[in-house]
N, C-alpha and C positions, 0 to 999 in steps of 0.2 A: 391132874388138874385141881380136883377138889381139895386134896391134901395141901398142895402148894398155896392155893388161895386161902384156905382156912388158917394155916400157920402164918402166912404173910399178913393177913388182915388182923388176926388176933394179936400178933406181935405189935401192931400199930394201934391197939386200943379198940378195935372193932369187936363187938360181942358176937361170937359165933355160937349160937344157942342150940343147934340141932343138926343132925346128919342122918341120912339113910342111904342104903346101898343095896345092890343085888346080893352082896355078901355081908351078912350081919357081922362077921368077924372083922372085916375091914372097916365097917362103920364104927364098931366098938373101939378098935385101935385108934382111929382118928379122934373119937370123942374123948378117950382117955388122955390124949396128948394135948387137948385144948381145954383150958380152964373154963368151966361153966357150960360145956357142950354135952348134950345127951345124944345117944344113939337110939334110933327108932327102927322098928321093923317095917313101918309103912311110910310111904312118901307123904301121905295125907297128914300124918302127925307132924312132920317137919313143916309143912305148909301152914298148919294151925299154930305152930310155935313161933314162926319167924315173920318179920315185916318185909324182908327182902330175901328171896330164895334164888340161889344159883342152881341151874339145871346143868350138870356137868356130865351127862350121859353121852354115849356115842351119838353122832348126828341123827341117825335113823331112828333112834329111840326118843328123841326130844318130843316130837309131836304126840306120840302115844302116851308118854308119861304125863305131859301137861294136860292132855284131854281127860285123864282119869281123876284129876284133883279138883276139889271144890275150892276155888279161889274166892277172895273177898275184896270188895271195893277198897281202894287205897293201898293195897298190897303191891309189892314190886316183884316181878318175875323176870329173871335174866338168864339167857343161855350163853354158852361159851363156844359156840360153833363159829368157825371162820367163814364158811361159805353160805350159811343160811341167814336170811333176814329175820326180823322180828315177826314176820307173817306167820311163822310156825307156832308162835305163842298166842294166836288168835283166840283159842278157848279161854285163856286167862284174861285177855283184854275184854272179851264178852262178859266176863263176870265183874268187870270194873277195876281190874288190876292194871297197873302200869307195866309195860314190857320193855325189855332192852336186850342188847347183845354186848358182850364184853369178852373179846377174844385176844389172848396174849399172842403176839407175834414171836413165838418161841417154840423150840423143840423139846418135847418131854419124853425121853426114852425110858425113864424110870421115875419113881417117886422122889428118890434122892436128887436126881438131876433136875427134876421139876422145881424143887425147892431152892436149889442152887442157882438155876438159870432165870427164874422169874424176876428177881429184882433187876431193874434197868431195862426191862422189855418195853416195847410199845404195845399199847392196847387199842384195838379197833373197836370203837364204841358206836352203837346205834341206839338212840333213845330220844325222848322229848323231855322237856323240863317238867317237874323238878328232878326226875330220875337221871337225866343227862349230867347234871352237875354233880350228883352223888357219885356216879360212875367215874367221872373225871377225877374227883377227889380220891376215890379208891385207887385209881391208877397212880396218883401221887403218893398215897400211903405205901404202895409197893415199890417206891423209888423208880417208877416207870414214867413213860410218856404216853400220850394218847393222840389218836387221829379219829375224827368223827366221819363216819361213812353213811351214805344213803343206802337204802335197801338194794338198789340195782348196782351198787359198787362192790358188793361183798364177794360175788363169785370171782370177778377178775382179781380183786385183792387176794383172795385165797389161792387162785391159780399162780399168782406171782410168788406167793410164799412157798408153794409146792416146787416151783422152778428153782428158787434160791436154796431151799433146804433139802427136800426129798431127792431132787434130781442131782444135787451135788453129790449125794451118796452114790447115785447111779454112775455119775462120771468117774468117781474114784474107783468104783467097781469095774468099770470098763478099763481104766488105766491099769489096775492090778491084774486084770485078765491078760492084758498085753505083756506084762512082765512075765507071766507064766510061759509065754512063747520062747523066752530065753532062760527058762529054768528057775525063776525066782518065785517061791510060793506066795500066796496072797497076803499072809500076815507080815512077812518080811517086806513085801512091796509096799504095804500100807505104811509101815514104820518109816520106810525110806521116803515116801511121798509127803508125810505129815509136815516136815519142816517147810517144804515147798508150799503146801496149803496155808500154813500159818503165815508165811511171808507174803503170800498173795492177799490174804485177808488184811494183814497189816498195811499193805500198800493201798488197798481199797479204802481203808479207814483214814489213812494219813494223806494220800494223794488224790483219792476220789477217781471216779470214772469220767473221762477216758484216760487220764494221765497215768493211771496204774497199769495200763495194758502193756505187756511185753510180748516177745515171741516173734515168729517169722511173719505173721500177717501184719503186726505192728511195724515191722521193718520193710514190708513189701518184698520179702524174700521168696520169690516164686520157685527158685531152685530147691529150697528145703521143702516147700509144700509138695512139689512134684515127687520128691523122694518119699515123703510120708505116704502119699497116695499109692505109689507103687508098692511100698512095703506092706501097707495094709491090705492091698489087693492080694498079695501073696500069703500073708500070715494070718489075717483076720478079716476076710471080705465082709463078714456080717457087720463090722463096725464102720465100714467105709461110708455108708450113707449118713451116719451120725456125725462123723468127722467133717464131711462136706457141709452138712446143714449148719453145724456150729461155726464152721469157718465163714460161711456166707453171712451169718449174723455178727461175726467179729469184724468184718470189713468196715461197716459204718463207724464202729468205735475207733478203729485205726485212723480213719479219715478225720474224725473229730479230734483226735489227739494231734493231728497235724504232721505226723511223721511220714505219711505217704500222700501222693497226689491222686487225682481222679484217674489219670492214666494207669497208674500202678494198681489202683482198685479194680479197674476194668480187666486188667490182665489177670488179677487174682480170681475175679468172678468167672472169667472165661475158663481158667484152668480147673476150677472146682465144678463147673457145670457142664463142660464139654469133654468128650472122651479123648481130646487131642493129646493130653499128657501121657496116655498109654503108648503113643508112638515113640516116646523117648526111652523106652525100656532098653 
């Protein structure tokens, strides 16, 4: 996160003057890559050198780090947590600093991917003026978009991000596990599923939800759903509850698309929630 922000903002003319880290080596590597930036061994030295400080620690470390620093009036302190509000920056606010949150709605699996993925992302911002406008401008500097959130919005916002990002990984993991029941190893299964995933993302982007929905629930195909349930009961019973729950949440999307009627939706709900489908073995 820190590396991607530093490079992105520096490339757009923002002066990144100082950096510190738990690892002095990583701080020095970043400082060497950014013109005019210095690496410090103490967080306080960075706070003393900068007008606006980004705290890019893990979430649980934000409050302890902020509480250890002597902030000054007029300074700006911004964290990059998705789920936390600016309340965790209260020690800085008590010293007269402005506080804010600046969370990129993006996945950062490595430094390289962070730098590649950051441009174009949406940033969830929480702040008051004049810091609010500064953070909006920084989102624009990073070729991004912004949404302004209130403190009590942030946890639900972050939960939505987890569902869309982290749990997508989980779903692919469940799919590749099913491929192993017919002898295809996970790596090969993942490669086979990637074009399907890309096609789905493309359809979401171009058609939107609900029109992008395909598959048996979108068609009201109870026969296929019954076959799935029976097969999962035999081959992977531990996944049966996940399949049912996801199916139930898919039915309203199918209704919104207009390809099924309420009667078909009720039939699908009954099949997913009642044990009657087992009688058709």
